[in-house]
C-alpha positions as CSV (number, residue, x, y, z in Angstrom):
1,I,-56.7,-46.0,-62.0
2,E,-55.5,-49.5,-62.3
3,A,-54.7,-51.4,-59.0
4,N,-51.9,-53.8,-58.7
5,I,-54.0,-56.5,-57.1
6,G,-51.4,-59.3,-57.6
7,G,-48.4,-57.3,-56.7
8,S,-46.4,-57.6,-53.5
9,N,-47.5,-54.2,-52.3
10,S,-51.1,-55.3,-52.2
11,L,-50.4,-58.3,-49.8
12,P,-51.4,-58.1,-46.2
13,L,-49.4,-57.7,-43.0
14,L,-49.9,-60.5,-40.4
15,A,-49.3,-60.2,-36.7
16,I,-49.3,-63.5,-34.7
17,R,-49.4,-64.0,-31.0
18,E,-48.8,-67.6,-29.9
19,K,-49.8,-69.3,-26.7
20,V,-48.5,-72.9,-26.1
21,L,-51.1,-75.0,-24.4
22,H,-50.4,-77.5,-21.6
23,L,-51.1,-81.0,-22.9
24,E,-53.7,-83.3,-21.3
25,P,-52.6,-86.8,-20.3
26,L,-53.3,-89.3,-23.0
27,H,-55.9,-91.2,-21.0
28,K,-58.1,-88.0,-20.8
29,I,-58.2,-87.6,-24.6
30,K,-61.1,-89.0,-26.7
31,D,-60.0,-91.7,-29.2
32,D,-60.5,-89.7,-32.4
33,A,-59.9,-86.2,-31.0
34,V,-57.0,-84.1,-32.2
35,Q,-55.4,-82.4,-29.3
36,P,-54.6,-78.7,-29.7
37,V,-51.0,-77.9,-28.7
38,C,-51.2,-74.1,-29.2
39,E,-53.5,-71.2,-29.7
40,Y,-53.0,-68.3,-32.0
41,G,-54.3,-64.7,-31.9
42,I,-53.9,-63.1,-35.3
43,T,-54.4,-59.7,-36.9
44,L,-54.4,-59.4,-40.7
45,I,-54.1,-55.9,-42.1
46,D,-54.8,-55.5,-45.8
47,A,-54.2,-51.8,-46.5
48,A,-55.0,-52.1,-50.2
49,R,-58.5,-53.3,-49.4
50,A,-58.9,-51.3,-46.2
51,T,-59.7,-54.4,-44.1
52,I,-58.5,-55.5,-40.7
53,T,-59.3,-59.1,-39.7
54,L,-58.9,-60.4,-36.1
55,G,-58.9,-64.1,-35.3
56,Q,-58.2,-66.6,-32.7
57,F,-57.9,-70.4,-33.2
58,E,-56.3,-73.5,-31.7
59,D,-53.8,-75.6,-33.7
60,D,-52.6,-79.2,-33.7
61,A,-49.1,-80.5,-33.5
62,L,-48.6,-80.3,-37.3
63,R,-49.8,-76.6,-37.2
64,N,-52.2,-77.3,-40.0
65,N,-54.3,-74.1,-39.4
66,I,-51.4,-71.7,-39.3
67,N,-49.9,-73.2,-42.5
68,T,-53.3,-72.9,-44.2
69,L,-53.5,-69.2,-43.1
70,L,-50.1,-68.4,-44.5
71,A,-50.9,-70.2,-47.8
72,S,-54.3,-68.5,-48.1
73,Y,-53.4,-64.9,-47.3
74,Q,-49.7,-64.9,-48.4
75,P,-48.7,-62.0,-46.2
76,S,-45.8,-59.8,-47.3
77,E,-44.9,-58.9,-43.7
78,I,-45.2,-61.0,-40.5
79,L,-44.8,-59.7,-37.0
80,I,-44.1,-62.2,-34.2
81,E,-43.3,-61.9,-30.6
82,G,-39.6,-61.9,-29.7
83,G,-37.8,-62.2,-26.4
84,D,-37.5,-65.1,-24.0
85,T,-41.2,-65.9,-23.8
86,G,-41.9,-65.1,-27.5
87,T,-42.7,-67.3,-30.4
88,S,-42.0,-71.1,-30.2
89,K,-39.2,-72.7,-32.2
90,T,-41.9,-74.6,-34.2
91,L,-43.7,-71.4,-35.3
92,T,-40.4,-69.7,-36.1
93,L,-39.4,-72.5,-38.4
94,I,-42.8,-72.5,-40.1
95,I,-42.6,-68.8,-40.8
96,E,-38.9,-69.0,-42.0
97,S,-39.9,-71.8,-44.3
98,Y,-42.8,-69.8,-45.7
99,R,-40.5,-66.8,-46.1
100,D,-37.9,-68.8,-47.9
101,T,-40.3,-70.5,-50.3
102,S,-42.6,-67.6,-51.0
103,R,-42.9,-66.2,-54.5
104,H,-42.7,-62.7,-53.2
105,P,-40.4,-61.0,-50.7
106,V,-41.5,-61.5,-47.1
107,V,-40.3,-59.5,-44.2
108,V,-40.4,-61.1,-40.7
109,E,-39.9,-58.9,-37.7
110,K,-39.7,-59.9,-34.1
111,I,-41.4,-57.4,-31.7
112,G,-40.0,-57.4,-28.2
113,Q,-41.9,-57.5,-24.9
114,T,-41.4,-53.7,-24.5
115,A,-40.7,-50.9,-27.0
116,V,-39.5,-47.4,-26.5
117,F,-41.2,-44.4,-28.2
118,P,-39.2,-41.2,-28.5
119,K,-40.6,-37.9,-27.3
120,S,-42.7,-36.1,-29.8
121,N,-40.9,-33.4,-31.8
122,A,-44.1,-31.9,-33.3
123,L,-43.7,-28.1,-33.9
124,N,-47.1,-27.3,-32.6
125,P,-46.9,-27.3,-28.8
126,D,-50.6,-28.4,-28.5
127,I,-50.0,-31.4,-30.7
128,R,-46.7,-32.2,-29.0
129,R,-48.5,-32.2,-25.6
130,K,-51.2,-34.6,-26.9
131,M,-48.5,-36.9,-28.3
132,E,-46.6,-37.2,-25.0
133,R,-47.0,-40.4,-23.0
134,E,-46.6,-40.9,-19.3
135,T,-43.7,-43.2,-20.0
136,S,-41.7,-43.8,-23.2
137,R,-41.8,-47.6,-22.6
138,V,-44.8,-49.5,-23.9
139,K,-45.7,-53.2,-24.0
140,P,-47.0,-53.9,-27.6
141,W,-48.3,-57.4,-26.7
142,D,-50.3,-56.2,-23.6
143,V,-53.9,-56.1,-24.6
144,D,-55.0,-53.6,-21.9
145,E,-52.1,-51.2,-22.7
146,T,-52.7,-51.4,-26.4
147,I,-56.4,-50.6,-26.1
148,G,-55.5,-47.7,-23.7
149,E,-53.1,-46.5,-26.4
150,L,-55.8,-46.6,-29.1
151,H,-58.1,-44.6,-26.9
152,R,-55.5,-42.1,-25.7
153,K,-56.3,-38.5,-26.4
Protein backbone atom coordinates (compact mmCIF):
# COMPACT_ATOMS: atom_id res chain seq x y z
CA ILE A 1 0.00 0.00 0.00
CA GLU A 2 1.40 3.35 -0.98
CA ALA A 3 0.70 6.32 1.31
CA ASN A 4 0.01 9.77 -0.04
CA ILE A 5 2.51 11.50 2.26
CA GLY A 6 2.56 14.79 0.36
CA GLY A 7 -1.19 14.95 -0.26
CA SER A 8 -3.58 17.31 1.51
CA ASN A 9 -5.33 14.42 3.24
CA SER A 10 -2.11 13.63 5.14
CA LEU A 11 -1.74 17.13 6.60
CA PRO A 12 -2.54 17.73 10.27
CA LEU A 13 -5.36 19.50 12.08
CA LEU A 14 -4.31 22.36 14.35
CA ALA A 15 -6.36 23.67 17.27
CA ILE A 16 -5.16 26.99 18.73
CA ARG A 17 -6.14 28.67 21.99
CA GLU A 18 -4.79 32.19 22.43
CA LYS A 19 -4.32 34.20 25.60
CA VAL A 20 -3.36 37.85 25.20
CA LEU A 21 -0.91 38.91 27.93
CA HIS A 22 -0.94 42.20 29.78
CA LEU A 23 2.16 44.17 28.83
CA GLU A 24 4.69 45.29 31.41
CA PRO A 25 5.59 49.00 31.53
CA LEU A 26 8.64 49.75 29.38
CA HIS A 27 10.85 50.67 32.37
CA LYS A 28 10.48 47.10 33.75
CA ILE A 29 11.71 45.40 30.57
CA LYS A 30 15.36 44.42 30.18
CA ASP A 31 17.16 46.24 27.36
CA ASP A 32 17.51 43.32 24.95
CA ALA A 33 14.49 41.28 26.04
CA VAL A 34 11.66 40.65 23.59
CA GLN A 35 8.44 41.04 25.49
CA PRO A 36 5.82 38.35 24.86
CA VAL A 37 2.40 39.73 23.97
CA CYS A 38 0.45 36.49 23.89
CA GLU A 39 0.56 32.84 24.79
CA TYR A 40 -0.68 29.94 22.68
CA GLY A 41 -1.87 26.50 23.61
CA ILE A 42 -1.89 24.22 20.59
CA THR A 43 -2.95 20.70 19.71
CA LEU A 44 -1.66 19.23 16.47
CA ILE A 45 -3.40 16.06 15.31
CA ASP A 46 -1.81 14.09 12.50
CA ALA A 47 -4.13 11.16 11.78
CA ALA A 48 -1.95 9.77 8.97
CA ARG A 49 0.96 9.32 11.36
CA ALA A 50 -1.21 8.61 14.43
CA THR A 51 0.36 11.42 16.47
CA ILE A 52 -1.04 14.08 18.75
CA THR A 53 1.24 16.92 19.80
CA LEU A 54 0.39 19.32 22.62
CA GLY A 55 2.31 22.52 23.09
CA GLN A 56 2.30 25.88 24.80
CA PHE A 57 4.47 28.87 24.03
CA GLU A 58 4.70 32.64 24.29
CA ASP A 59 4.94 34.83 21.21
CA ASP A 60 6.16 38.34 20.43
CA ALA A 61 4.38 41.23 18.73
CA LEU A 62 5.33 39.91 15.27
CA ARG A 63 3.95 36.46 16.12
CA ASN A 64 7.14 34.80 14.86
CA ASN A 65 6.49 31.50 16.66
CA ILE A 66 2.94 30.97 15.39
CA ASN A 67 4.06 31.86 11.84
CA THR A 68 6.88 29.31 12.11
CA LEU A 69 4.45 26.67 13.40
CA LEU A 70 2.08 27.25 10.45
CA ALA A 71 4.92 27.14 7.92
CA SER A 72 6.50 24.03 9.45
CA TYR A 73 3.43 21.83 9.91
CA GLN A 74 1.19 23.23 7.12
CA PRO A 75 -2.13 22.21 8.69
CA SER A 76 -5.07 21.52 6.38
CA GLU A 77 -7.60 22.43 9.06
CA ILE A 78 -7.34 25.02 11.83
CA LEU A 79 -9.71 25.35 14.77
CA ILE A 80 -9.76 28.64 16.65
CA GLU A 81 -11.89 30.04 19.42
CA GLY A 82 -14.84 32.14 18.29
CA GLY A 83 -17.15 34.43 20.21
CA ASP A 84 -16.58 37.73 22.00
CA THR A 85 -13.55 36.56 23.95
CA GLY A 86 -12.15 34.44 21.13
CA THR A 87 -9.12 34.78 18.94
CA SER A 88 -7.48 38.21 18.56
CA LYS A 89 -7.75 40.13 15.31
CA THR A 90 -3.98 39.70 14.80
CA LEU A 91 -4.13 35.89 14.97
CA THR A 92 -7.24 35.83 12.79
CA LEU A 93 -5.40 37.86 10.11
CA ILE A 94 -2.34 35.59 10.31
CA ILE A 95 -4.48 32.48 9.85
CA GLU A 96 -6.47 34.03 6.99
CA SER A 97 -3.21 35.01 5.28
CA TYR A 98 -1.87 31.46 5.72
CA ARG A 99 -5.12 30.03 4.31
CA ASP A 100 -5.09 32.39 1.32
CA THR A 101 -1.44 31.71 0.41
CA SER A 102 -1.29 27.98 1.16
CA ARG A 103 -0.55 25.54 -1.67
CA HIS A 104 -3.30 23.24 -0.45
CA PRO A 105 -6.89 23.86 0.69
CA VAL A 106 -7.13 25.00 4.32
CA VAL A 107 -10.34 24.95 6.34
CA VAL A 108 -10.58 27.42 9.23
CA GLU A 109 -13.36 26.89 11.72
CA LYS A 110 -14.31 29.01 14.70
CA ILE A 111 -15.51 27.00 17.67
CA GLY A 112 -17.79 28.92 20.03
CA GLN A 113 -17.64 29.13 23.82
CA THR A 114 -20.40 26.54 24.08
CA ALA A 115 -21.62 23.78 21.80
CA VAL A 116 -24.76 21.69 21.86
CA PHE A 117 -24.68 17.94 21.40
CA PRO A 118 -27.86 16.21 20.26
CA LYS A 119 -29.30 13.32 22.23
CA SER A 120 -27.96 9.93 21.24
CA ASN A 121 -30.04 7.97 18.74
CA ALA A 122 -28.18 4.68 19.19
CA LEU A 123 -30.42 1.68 18.63
CA ASN A 124 -29.01 -0.27 21.56
CA PRO A 125 -30.55 1.17 24.79
CA ASP A 126 -27.41 0.40 26.84
CA ILE A 127 -25.20 2.33 24.45
CA ARG A 128 -27.75 5.15 24.22
CA ARG A 129 -27.75 5.44 28.05
CA LYS A 130 -23.94 5.55 28.15
CA MET A 131 -23.88 8.27 25.49
CA GLU A 132 -26.32 10.55 27.33
CA ARG A 133 -24.91 13.63 29.04
CA GLU A 134 -26.31 15.49 32.01
CA THR A 135 -26.69 18.53 29.78
CA SER A 136 -26.53 18.89 26.02
CA ARG A 137 -24.45 22.11 26.34
CA VAL A 138 -20.68 21.70 26.59
CA LYS A 139 -17.78 24.14 26.76
CA PRO A 140 -15.13 22.90 24.33
CA TRP A 141 -12.48 25.38 25.55
CA ASP A 142 -12.94 24.52 29.26
CA VAL A 143 -10.04 22.25 30.27
CA ASP A 144 -11.78 20.60 33.24
CA GLU A 145 -14.94 19.88 31.27
CA THR A 146 -12.96 18.49 28.33
CA ILE A 147 -10.96 16.16 30.58
CA GLY A 148 -14.19 15.07 32.28
CA GLU A 149 -15.69 14.32 28.86
CA LEU A 150 -12.66 12.24 27.88
CA HIS A 151 -13.02 10.13 31.04
CA ARG A 152 -16.82 9.87 30.92
CA LYS A 153 -18.13 6.32 30.92
